[in-house]
Structure formats: structure tokens, C-alpha cells
N, C-alpha and C positions, 0 to 999 in steps of 0.2 A: 515135662521132661527136664532132667537136671542138665546144667550146662556142661558138666564134665562128661556126661554120656554123649551129649551132642558133639562135643569136641573130639571125643574118641572116635565116633562114627565118621566125622568129617576127616579126621586124620587117616583113618582106615581107607575111606573112599579115595582120598588124595593119593595115598601110597599105591592103591590098586590101579588108578589111572596112570600114574607114573610108571609102574611096572609094565602095564600093557603098552604104553607109548614106547618104552625102551625096547620091548620085544619087537614091536613093529618097525622101529628104526633099524634094528639089526637085520630083520628079514627083508626089508625093502631095499632095492638097489639104489645106488647114487643117481643123481640127476643126469640124464643123458645130454643135457644142454650145457654142460660145463666146458668151457674152452678158454684157451690162453691167447691173449692178444700179443702180436709181435712187439718187441721192445721199441721199435720206431713209432708204432701207433701209440703205445703207452706214454711215450715221452711227450707227444703233442696232443694227447687226448684232453688234458686240462685246458689247453688253449682253445680247442674246438668246442669244448663244453662251455667256455666262457662266451663264445659267440652264439652257439646254438644250444639252448638249455634243454638237453635231452632228458634230464631228470624231471623237469617241470612238464615237459611234453608227455612223458610216460605216466606221471601221476594224473595229469588232466585226462588222458585217454582212459586210464583205469576208472576214474570217477564217472566219466561219460558213459562207459560201458556198463557200469553198475547202475546208473540211472536208467538206461535203456532196458536193462534186465528187470529192474523193479517195475517199470512201466508195463512191459509185456506180461509179467506175472500178475500185476494188478488187473490188466485187461482180461487175461484168461480167467482169473477168479471171478470177475464180474460176469463174464459170459456163462460160466458154470452156474452161478447163482441165478442168472436169468433163465437158464434152461431148466432149473429145478422148479421155479415158481409156475 
């Protein structure tokens, strides 16, 4: 296959995915979890974050949940394979 044909197919597929994504973003509603913190809280949030690293805690919790999810998926797949044999 010629590289120009491959590039045109790739560009067409990319444009198709982008248009589908644009249509979905227009159709789907905004996040229901958007909220605005009061000004008093926003002014001291940096200081609180310096003492209690919420960003690190959130990232660590997300990685831990992903690891647990992978573990359970792996266990389930192994049980299915064992059931087949």
C-alpha cells in the first residue's frame, strides 16, 4: 500500500473520529458535579493544600483503585479459564 493512500485513510479516520466526538460533546450534558467554592475557602485552599496534599491523596487513591480493578479482572479471567478446561 502506498504511503499517500495510508496517510489519506488515516486523515479520513481521524476527521471521522473528531466529528463524532464533536457531535457527542454537543449532545451530552455538562457535568452535574461542577460547583463553585466560596471566596473564603478559595483564599485559604492553597494553605490547606500545603498542609494536607489532597492532589497526591487523590492520585494515590486513583492508582490504588486501578490496581484493585486489574487484580479482580485478572482473577475473574483466571476463574473463567479454569472453568473452561
